[in-house]
C-alpha positions in Angstrom: -23.7 -52.2 19.6 -25.3 -49.6 17.3 -26.7 -47.7 20.4 -23.1 -47.6 21.7 -21.6 -46.3 18.2 -24.2 -44.0 18.0 -23.6 -42.6 21.1 -19.9 -42.2 20.5 -20.5 -40.6 17.4 -22.6 -38.1 18.5 -20.2 -37.6 21.4 -17.3 -36.8 19.1 -19.8 -34.2 17.1 -20.8 -32.3 19.9 -17.4 -32.1 20.5 -16.2 -30.9 17.4 -19.3 -28.5 17.0 -18.4 -26.7 20.6 -14.8 -26.1 19.3 -15.5 -25.4 15.9 -18.8 -23.4 15.7 -17.4 -19.9 16.5 -15.7 -17.7 14.0 -11.9 -16.9 15.2 -13.1 -13.2 15.3 -15.5 -14.0 17.9 -12.9 -16.1 19.6 -10.2 -13.0 20.1 -12.8 -10.1 20.2 -11.7 -9.0 23.5 -8.4 -8.8 22.4 -9.5 -6.6 19.6 -11.5 -4.3 21.3 -8.8 -3.7 23.9 -6.4 -2.8 21.2 -9.0 -0.1 20.0 -9.1 1.4 23.6 -5.1 1.8 23.5 -5.4 -1.2 26.5 -2.2 -3.2 25.4 -1.7 -5.2 28.3 -5.3 -6.5 28.3 -4.8 -7.2 24.8 -1.9 -9.4 25.5 -3.4 -11.2 28.0 -6.6 -11.8 26.1 -4.4 -13.3 23.3 -2.4 -15.4 25.6 -5.6 -16.8 27.0 -7.7 -17.3 23.4 -4.8 -18.6 21.7 -1.9 -21.1 22.2 2.2 -20.7 21.8 1.9 -24.7 20.5 -1.4 -25.1 19.3 -3.0 -25.0 15.8 -3.4 -21.4 15.9 0.3 -20.8 17.3 1.0 -18.8 13.9 -1.8 -16.6 14.6 -0.9 -16.2 18.2 2.7 -14.8 17.1 1.3 -12.6 14.8 -1.5 -11.0 17.1 1.1 -10.4 19.9 3.9 -8.9 17.4 1.5 -6.1 16.7 0.8 -5.6 20.2 4.2 -5.1 21.1 4.4 -3.2 18.1 1.8 -0.9 19.2 3.2 -0.6 22.6 6.5 0.6 21.2 8.3 -2.6 22.1 9.6 -3.3 18.8 13.0 -5.7 19.9 10.0 -7.9 21.5 8.0 -7.6 18.5 10.6 -8.4 15.7 11.2 -11.5 18.1 7.7 -13.0 18.2 7.0 -11.9 14.1 10.4 -14.2 13.6 8.9 -16.7 15.5 5.6 -16.3 13.1 8.0 -16.4 9.8 9.6 -19.5 11.1 6.3 -21.3 12.2 4.9 -20.1 8.5 7.6 -21.4 6.6 7.0 -24.7 8.6 3.7 -25.1 7.4 3.7 -24.5 3.8 3.7 -28.1 3.3 1.1 -29.6 5.3 1.2 -32.8 6.7 -0.6 -35.8 6.6 -2.2 -35.9 10.2 -3.5 -31.9 9.0 -4.7 -33.2 5.8 -6.6 -36.1 7.5 -8.3 -33.6 10.3 -9.4 -31.1 7.9 -10.7 -33.8 5.4 -12.7 -35.5 8.1 -13.6 -32.3 10.2 -12.9 -29.2 8.6 -10.2 -26.4 7.9 -10.5 -25.0 11.5 -9.2 -28.4 12.9 -5.7 -28.4 11.6 -2.8 -25.8 12.1 -3.4 -22.1 10.4 -0.4 -21.6 7.9 -1.4 -17.8 6.9 -2.3 -16.3 3.5 -0.3 -15.3 1.1 -0.6 -11.4 2.4 -0.3 -12.3 6.0 3.1 -14.2 5.3 4.3 -11.0 3.5 3.1 -8.6 6.4 5.5 -10.2 9.1 8.4 -8.5 7.4 6.7 -5.4 6.7 6.1 -4.9 10.6 9.2 -6.3 11.4 11.0 -3.5 8.7 8.6 -0.8 10.4 10.3 -2.0 14.2 14.0 -1.9 12.8 13.2 1.7 11.4 11.4 3.2 14.7 14.7 1.7 16.9 17.2 3.3 14.5 15.4 7.1 15.0 15.7 6.6 18.6 19.4 5.6 18.3 22.2 8.2 18.0 24.7 7.9 14.9 27.0 5.3 15.1 27.0 1.1 15.1 23.6 0.4 17.0 21.8 3.0 14.6 23.5 1.3 11.3 22.9 -2.1 12.5 19.3 -1.3 13.0 18.9 0.2 9.6 20.3 -2.6 7.9 18.0 -5.1 9.9 14.9 -3.1 8.1 16.8 -3.6 4.9 17.1 -7.2 5.6 13.7 -7.3 6.2 12.5 -5.6 3.1 14.4 -7.8 1.2 12.7 -10.9 2.8 9.5 -9.3 1.9 10.5 -8.8 -1.7 11.9 -12.5 -1.4 9.1 -14.0 0.0 6.7 -12.6 -2.7 8.8 -13.7 -5.5 8.6 -17.2 -4.2 4.6 -16.9 -3.6 4.4 -15.9 -7.2 7.1 -19.3 -8.3 5.7 -21.7 -6.2 1.5 -21.3 -6.9 0.1 -24.4 -6.8 3.3 -26.5 -5.6 1.3 -27.4 -2.4 -1.6 -29.3 -4.3 -1.9 -33.1 -2.7 -0.7 -35.4 -5.3 -3.8 -36.6 -6.8 -4.3 -40.3 -7.1 -6.9 -42.9 -7.5 -8.5 -42.7 -3.8 -12.0 -41.6 -3.3 -10.9 -38.0 -2.3 -8.8 -37.7 -5.8 -12.1 -38.7 -7.2 -14.0 -36.4 -5.5 -11.6 -33.6 -6.3 -11.5 -34.4 -9.8 -15.2 -34.2 -10.0 -15.7 -31.0 -8.2 -12.8 -29.3 -10.3 -15.6 -28.3 -12.7 -16.9 -26.0 -9.7 -14.6 -23.6 -9.9 -15.5 -19.7 -9.8 -16.1 -18.0 -12.9 -13.8 -15.2 -12.6 -12.7 -14.1 -15.8 -9.2 -12.5 -15.1 -7.9 -14.4 -12.0 -4.3 -12.7 -12.7 -5.6 -9.6 -12.0 -6.2 -10.3 -8.5 -2.7 -11.9 -7.9 -0.3 -10.0 -5.3 2.7 -9.7 -8.0 4.7 -7.2 -6.0 4.8 -4.7 -3.1 5.4 -1.4 -3.8 5.4 -0.2 -0.5 8.3 -2.6 0.5 10.6 -0.7 -2.5 10.1 2.6 -0.5 10.9 0.9 2.7 14.1 0.0 1.3 14.7 3.3 -0.2 14.4 4.8 3.4 16.9 2.7 4.6 19.6 3.4 2.3 18.8 7.2 2.4 19.1 6.8 6.6 22.5 5.4 5.7 23.7 8.0 3.3 23.6 5.6 0.3 21.9 7.8 -2.1 22.2 6.3 -5.1 20.7 2.6 -3.9 17.9 4.6 -2.6 17.4 6.4 -5.8 17.0 2.8 -7.4 14.8 1.6 -4.7 12.5 4.6 -4.9 12.3 4.4 -8.6 11.5 0.4 -7.9 8.8 1.6 -6.0 7.6 4.4 -8.7 7.5 2.1 -11.3 5.7 -0.5 -8.9 2.7 2.1 -7.7 2.2 3.0 -11.5 2.7 -0.3 -13.1 -0.5 -1.7 -11.2 0.0 -2.1 -7.4 -1.7 1.3 -6.9 -4.9 0.7 -9.6 -5.0 -3.4 -8.1 -5.4 -1.9 -4.3 -7.2 1.4 -5.2 -4.4 3.4 -3.8 -4.3 6.3 -5.9 -2.0 8.2 -7.5 0.0 9.9 -4.7 2.5 7.5 -3.7 3.9 7.1 -7.3 4.5 11.1 -7.4 6.0 11.0 -3.8 8.3 8.3 -5.0 9.1 9.9 -8.2 10.2 13.0 -6.1 12.5 11.1 -4.1 14.1 9.8 -7.1 15.1 13.3 -8.2 16.2 14.0 -4.7 18.9 11.4 -4.5 19.7 12.2 -7.9 20.5 15.6 -6.9 22.1 14.9 -3.6 24.5 12.1 -5.5 25.4 14.5 -8.2 26.2 12.5 -10.9 22.9 13.4 -12.7 22.8 16.5 -13.5 21.7 16.5 -17.2 19.0 13.5 -16.2 16.9 14.6 -13.2 15.5 17.7 -14.7 13.9 15.2 -17.7 12.4 13.1 -14.8 11.4 16.3 -12.9 9.6 17.6 -15.9 7.6 14.4 -16.9 6.8 13.2 -13.6 6.4 15.9 -10.9 4.0 18.6 -10.8 4.7 22.5 -10.5 4.7 22.4 -7.1 7.0 19.8 -6.5 9.7 21.0 -8.8 9.5 24.2 -6.9 10.0 22.3 -3.3 13.1 20.6 -4.9 14.8 24.4 -4.1 13.7 24.8 -1.2 14.5 21.4 1.3 18.0 21.4 1.4 19.1 21.5 5.4 15.8 20.8 6.4 14.4 17.7 8.5 12.2 14.9 7.4 8.9 13.5 9.6 7.9 10.4 8.2 4.0 9.7 8.9 2.9 6.1 8.8 -1.1 5.9 9.7 -2.3 2.5 10.2 -6.3 3.1 10.0 -9.0 0.3 10.8 -8.9 -3.0 10.6 -8.9 -6.1 8.3 -12.1 -7.0 7.7 -13.2 -10.5 9.4 -13.7 -13.6 7.3 -17.2 -14.9 7.8 -18.7 -18.3 7.0 -21.1 -19.0 3.6 -23.5 -21.7 3.9 -24.3 -23.6 0.5 -26.2 -26.6 -0.1 -25.8 -28.9 -3.4 -28.4 -30.8 -4.3 -28.7 -33.7 -7.7 -30.8 -33.1 -10.9 -30.0 -37.2 -12.3 -32.2 -35.7 -15.0 -29.7 -33.6 -16.8 -26.2 -35.4 -15.2 -25.9 -32.5 -13.2 -25.0 -30.6 -9.5 -27.0 -27.7 -8.5 -25.3 -25.2 -5.8 -26.9 -22.5 -4.2 -27.3 -20.5 -1.0 -28.3 -22.3 2.1 -32.1 -22.3 2.7 -31.9 -20.4 6.1 -31.6 -16.6 5.8 -28.9 -14.9 4.2 -27.6 -11.2 3.9 -27.2 -9.4 1.0 -23.1 -9.8 1.0 -23.3 -13.5 1.2 -25.8 -12.9 -2.2 -23.4 -10.8 -3.7 -20.2 -12.9 -2.9 -22.1 -15.8 -4.1 -23.3 -14.3 -7.4 -19.8 -12.9 -8.0 -17.8 -16.1 -7.5 -20.0 -19.1 -8.0 -23.6 -18.1 -10.1 -24.1 -19.2 -13.4 -22.9 -16.2 -15.7 -22.2 -16.9 -18.7 -24.6 -16.3 -21.7 -26.0 -19.9 -22.7 -26.6 -20.4 -18.9 -28.8 -17.2 -18.7 -30.5 -17.9 -22.0 -31.5 -21.0 -20.2 -32.5 -19.6 -16.9 -34.6 -16.9 -18.7 -36.6 -19.8 -20.6 -37.3 -21.7 -17.6 -38.7 -19.1 -15.7 -41.7 -19.7 -18.0 -42.1 -22.5 -16.3 -42.0 -21.5 -12.5 -42.6 -17.3 -13.3 -39.2 -16.3 -11.7 -35.6 -15.7 -12.5 -33.2 -17.5 -10.2 -29.7 -15.6 -10.6 -28.6 -17.4 -7.3 -28.0 -20.8 -8.9 -24.8 -22.9 -10.4 -25.8 -25.3 -12.5 -22.6 -27.9 -12.8 -23.0 -30.3 -15.7 -21.1 -33.4 -15.0 -21.2 -35.3 -18.3 -19.6 -38.5 -18.1 -18.1 -37.6 -14.7 -21.8 -38.2 -13.3 -21.3 -42.0 -13.9 -18.0 -42.0 -11.5 -19.9 -40.3 -9.0 -22.8 -42.8 -9.1 -20.1 -45.3 -8.7 -18.4 -44.1 -5.7 -21.5 -43.3 -3.8 -21.5 -39.4 -4.4 -25.3 -39.2 -5.7 -27.0 -40.9 -3.0 -24.8 -39.8 0.2 -25.9 -36.1 -1.1 -29.4 -37.1 -1.2 -31.7 -34.5 -1.3 -29.2 -31.7 -0.7 -25.6 -31.6 1.1 -24.7 -28.5 3.2 -21.1 -27.2 2.8 -19.6 -24.0 4.1 -16.9 -21.9 2.4 -15.4 -18.4 3.6 -16.3 -14.9 2.5 -15.8 -10.9 2.9 -18.6 -8.2 3.1 -17.3 -5.6 0.6 -14.5 -3.4 2.3 -14.8 -0.2 4.6 -14.7 3.2 3.4 -12.6 5.5 4.8 -12.3 9.1 4.4 -9.3 11.2 4.1 -6.6 12.0 6.5 -5.0 15.4 7.3 -1.6 16.3 9.0 -1.6 19.9 10.2 1.6 21.8 11.3 0.7 25.4 12.8 -1.2 26.9 9.3 0.5 24.1 6.9 -1.4 21.2 6.3 -1.0 17.8 3.7 -3.3 15.1 2.9 -2.3 11.4 4.0 -1.6 9.3 0.5 -2.6 5.8 0.1 0.4 3.7 0.4 -0.9 0.2 1.1 -4.4 -1.8 1.3 -4.2 -5.3 3.4 -8.0 -5.2 3.5 -8.0 -4.9 -0.3 -5.2 -7.7 -0.1 -6.9 -9.9 2.0 -10.7 -9.6 -0.1 -9.0 -10.3 -3.2 -6.8 -13.1 -2.0 -9.6 -14.9 -0.7 -11.5 -13.9 -4.0 -8.6 -15.6 -6.2 -8.7 -18.8 -4.0 -12.4 -19.2 -3.9 -12.8 -21.8 -6.6 -10.0 -24.1 -4.9 -12.1 -23.3 -1.4 -15.3 -24.7 -2.6 -13.7 -27.5 -4.5 -12.1 -28.9 -1.5 -14.9 -27.8 0.6 -17.6 -30.3 -1.4 -15.0 -33.0 -1.8 -14.8 -33.1 2.2 -18.2 -32.7 2.7 -18.9 -35.1 0.0 -16.0 -37.7 1.6 -17.9 -37.6 5.0 -21.4 -38.2 3.6 -19.9 -41.4 1.4 -18.3 -42.9 4.4 -21.5 -42.5 6.7 -23.4 -44.3 4.1 -20.9 -47.1 4.3 -20.8 -47.1 8.2 -24.7 -47.1 7.7 -24.8 -50.0 5.4 -23.6 -52.4 8.2 -26.9 -51.1 10.3 -30.4 -51.8 9.1 -31.9 -49.5 11.5 -30.5 -46.7 9.3 -29.5 -44.9 12.7 -25.7 -45.0 12.2 -26.0 -43.8 8.6 -28.4 -40.7 9.7 -26.3 -39.8 12.6 -23.5 -39.5 10.1 -24.7 -37.6 7.5 -25.8 -35.2 10.4 -22.4 -35.1 11.5 -21.2 -34.5 8.2 -23.5 -31.3 7.6 -23.1 -30.0 11.1 -19.4 -30.1 11.5 -18.4 -28.8 8.3 -17.2 -25.3 8.9 -15.0 -22.6 6.5 -11.9 -21.6 7.5 -12.4 -17.9 9.0 -9.2 -17.5 10.5 -6.9 -14.5 9.3 -4.4 -11.8 11.3 -7.0 -9.4 12.6 -4.8 -7.1 13.8 -3.3 -5.8 10.6 -4.4 -2.3 9.3 -7.3 -1.8 6.5 -5.6 0.9 5.2 -1.5 2.2 5.3 -1.4 5.7 4.9 1.9 7.8 4.4 3.1 11.2 4.1 6.9 12.6 4.0 7.2 16.1 5.5 10.0 18.6 5.0 10.2 20.9 7.9 12.9 23.9 8.6 14.8 22.8 12.1 12.8 23.7 15.1 9.8 22.6 17.2 6.6 21.5 16.3 3.3 20.1 17.2 1.6 17.8 14.4 -1.7 16.6 14.3 -3.2 13.9 12.2 -6.7 14.4 12.1 -8.2 10.9 10.6 -11.6 10.5 9.0 -12.6 7.0 9.2 -15.9 5.0 8.6 -19.5 5.6 10.0 -18.8 9.6 10.3 -16.2 9.2 12.8 -12.6 11.2 13.6 -9.7 10.3 15.4 -7.1 13.2 16.4 -3.8 12.7 17.3 -1.0 15.1 18.3 2.7 14.3 18.7 5.5 17.0 19.3 9.0 16.9 17.9 11.9 19.0 18.2 14.1 18.7 14.7 17.4 19.6 13.7 18.5 19.7 10.1 19.4 16.5 8.4 16.9 14.5 10.6 14.4 11.9 9.7 12.1 11.0 12.1 8.9 8.7 12.3 5.6 8.9 13.8 3.5 6.1 13.8 -0.2 6.5 14.2 -3.0 3.5 14.8 -6.4 4.8 14.1 -9.6 2.5 14.5 -12.6 4.5 15.0 -13.7 1.7 17.3 -13.6 4.0 20.3 -16.7 5.3 22.1 -17.0 8.7 20.4 -15.7 11.5 22.7 -13.1 9.3 24.5 -9.8 10.7 25.3 -6.4 8.7 25.7 -2.6 9.4 26.2 0.0 7.0 24.7 3.7 7.9 24.5 5.0 7.3 21.2 8.8 6.6 21.2 9.4 8.3 18.2 8.2 11.5 19.1 9.6 13.7 21.7 6.7 13.9 23.8 3.1 12.6 24.6 0.7 11.6 21.8 -2.8 12.5 22.4 -5.7 10.8 20.9 -9.1 12.1 20.8 -12.4 10.6 18.9 -15.2 12.6 17.7 -18.7 11.6 16.0 -19.4 14.0 12.9 -22.6 15.1 13.1 
């Protein structure tokens, strides 16, 4: 009987291991590579074969496919996919009991993926871009007006989603009762990270969303409404958005410039706009105000690189009964510099009292250990003993939590038209959003991870108590150790950085070149041709990945441009 139970348990263990050992990024790597080389048909086919439209990764399927269609210029198809993603995400915010049990008894990757905060917001960002791109392709008329209104609706949904995220924070936690799981969560609540200013990492506003809303109003001739949106964008960039996501001051300056433009166009702010211009604009911008009448505009969006892949960090917990504490440290297998840096930043003991103790204790073993977190449980230690936690942990208990490597550093990007050149300005940073969101949730991630691993270990001990051989207990704990996995799923076709530039050009024919400086010395050059008439507002969207083999060329049709966009990648020597 025991042998049959053991065989069954090991079979279940093997099936879980086979389905959950690889990270999400490794599972769709072929699709990511295909996007980098511009083979969107192959990317779509690979996503379809890797992700299910109805399975636990269904949200990721629709988000990734939505970007693929966007990159191909199939904006209506992209919006349909992304609207389905928005609906799925809303439905998954309250996780059902089945998913909770699956995650508790295996790992989070076995439950449906509900999306990170910034990902749910980026759905509406891409929908806004799709509508704006469609509007520039249509002649003036009802269809163009409808497309502009569609973009406006999506930017408002984006801002409403952001407001809801702030208002609902913490509302998805499971109600705590007197179950074993609840007691474990109570014990591990003291394992929250050591970040001193959690509020500084909160995704509070989206300045780019305000700016996109301003574009929609301007395109429809609603200049005073555009003024309000541009001012909201300027104040958001200045008020902390640019600093939090390390964007620089360029977009705040651009938004104030557009505020003044709109005030001049409405004609009702003759005494006010000069004051704002003197306070917010530099000399060059003030001079430019007198030269832009009758010109066309080209709005350039650069989506540079890709958000980093979320990885798995293995940790081990042990019991120190002498001081009624638990100790947490990186797993004893080889670990990387990035893993140690993440652990030290978010978990390691850094308080003054702990550091002094660490220093004094070093005299006993002749070394300092800065990669340990000691959790003094106090009275909770007896509760841990009563529910069998200390026995279940034994010598050690392995768990896994997600982590990110430091963000990629990208160089500047320049646009050229003849002898003129302009630098792209940092408008948004999805990679910073992703990393900061994970940092902010690191405490609850590790709390849930230890509660999950402990519950499985306690269950294994209970099962093993019915077996005099100890095989079931051993197999159960082995299963608890090996089946644990971190949540490494994320929307990987998001760009790492979003750059923007608004060009004011005289009517005529132009060849624009965007020279993107990427990571590791790579450069990517894109060209597009435009025929511009007075008053035109045109879009040019470029995806610069830097992942292609240096020296390769490809041509891709950009619907916003009048001719093919040529892409060339080189390697700086």
